[in-house]
Each structure stands twice: as C-alpha cells, then as structure tokens.
N, C-alpha and C positions, 0 to 999 in steps of 0.2 A: 272727524272734526269739520272737514270741509263741508260735508252734507248739512251739518248743523247751521253753519254760517249761510249756506245757500237757502236753507229753510227760513232762517230769520229774515233774509232779504225778501223772499217771497211773501212772508207775512207783513213785513213793514210796507211792502208796496201794494198790499191788498190782493195779491195774486194767490188766492185761496185754492184754485183748482191745481195749479203747479205744486203748491205746498202739500196738498193731500196726495198727489202722485209721489212726491219725494218721501213722504212719511211712509207710504206703502212700500216703496223701494227699501227704505231703511229697515222696515219691519221684516221684510223678506231676507235682507242681508243678515240681520241678527239671527233669524231662524236658521239660515244656512250654516252659520258659524256654529250654532248649537248642534245641528245634525252631523256636522263634520267631527265634532268633538265626540259625540256619541259613537260614531263610526270607528274613530281611532281607538277609543277605549274598548270597543267591542273586539277589534283585532286582539288586543292584549288579553282581554278576558278569555277569548276562544283559544288563543295559543296555549295558555296555561291549562285549560280544561282538556284540550286535546293531548298535551303532554302527560297529564295525570292519568287520563284513561288509557293511553297507548302504553305507558311505562308501568301502569298499575302501581303507581307510588306517588308521593307528593313530597315537596320540600317546604320549609317555612317561607323561603322566598317566593315560591310559586303561590302559596296560600295568601301572602300579603299582597302580591300582585293581582290576584283574583279579587280579594276584598277591596283593594284600592280601586280597581276598575269598576266593580259593581257600584261603589260609593259615588265615583265620578259620574257614571252613567245616570244613576239615580238624581244626583244633584243637578246635572245639566239638563235632564228631561223635565225637571219640576218647574212648573210655572209658579212663580212666587206670589204675584199680586192676583192674577186671574185664577189661581188654583188650577188643579189638574196637571196634565202633562202635555208636552209638545208631540210626543209619539204615543199612539194607542199601542196596545199589546201586539196587535196585528202588524202595525208599522215597525214596532221594535223587532219583531220576528223577521220581517223583510230585511231590516238593517243587519241583523245577525247573520242572515242567509247570505247577504251580499258580502259581508266581511269574512265569511267562513274561509273562503279560498285563500285570502291573505294570512289569516291565522294558521291555516294548514301549512302553507308554504314556510312560514317562519318556525313553526313547530317542527318541520322536517329538518331544519337546520340545527335545531337545538336538541330534540329528543334523540335518544340512543346515540349521542355524539354525532349526530348528522349522518348516520349510517344508511338511512332510508330516504328515498325520493318522496315527494308529496303524495303521489298516487299510491305508493306502497303504504305510506302511513295512514292514508284515507282508508285503506282496506282493513286497518287494525281497530278502527273506531266507527261509531254510528253517528253520522252527522246530525240526524234528528234528535238523538238522545243528548248529544253535546248542546245543541241549541235549546232543547227543552230545559236542560240544566241551567243554562245561562238565563233563560227567562225566569225560571223559578228563584234564582239568586236575586235577579234585578227586582222582581216583584215582591221579594221578601218571603217567598213561600218555602224557602229552604235555608238552613243555617250554614 
C-alpha cells in the first residue's frame, strides 16, 4: 500500500522517471511473491510424490495434497491478463530441482514413519523421474 501512495505522489508531482522505477520494483516484488508460492507448493508436491514412490503406495490424503499442490502451482503460474505463464517449463524444472532437497528431507520425516534419513530415502527413488512426474502433472500431461 505504501508503494501505491508513493507512486501517486510521483505521478502528481510529474516525476515520471521515479514513478516508472517504482512500477518496475513493484512488478518484480509481485513476480517474486508468485515464484515463492510456486516453490512452496513444489515442496509439498515433491514430498508426496517421493513418499508414493518410496513406499509403493498412496493414501487419499497424499493424493489430495498432490492435486491441490498441482492446482495451486498452475493457478499461481498463470498470467491472467497477459496470458501465458510466469515460468517456462525449463524454469519450472529448475524450481522443482531446487525444491527437491526440501521435499526429500520432509519425506524422510514422514515416509516409513521416519525410519530413514534423507540420503537413504534418496537412494530408493529416482529424482529425475519424480521431477518428470511433477512436470507432467503440472502441465496436464498426466492424470
């Protein structure tokens, strides 16, 4: 809200250069917020995909978490007015790769009742396949 008042002040005083700089900064802040949300939902998505693969089973709760995470990633990544997405598939893959370790550590606490450390759980699953599955779900290529 403070930024909007500052922007109004710049425009009313005719200071277009500072107004444009502030608009650029606000745009970047908005995009950062969206990227942080996508990252957070990616961790939840990966956590449940890792547990499914490691334990060779699923629960309704995990499936709902996967569904909700995918929906939130899709929704957050979608540009409503300009169309398209904030992240390309390549950037989305990079985000998932970045979130993977956090998802793995969380999965280690939950899978097999916390019996395995993250590195032991990592040996039970294929990171690339998990990320490919996540990409497929987010892009709508998999049910």
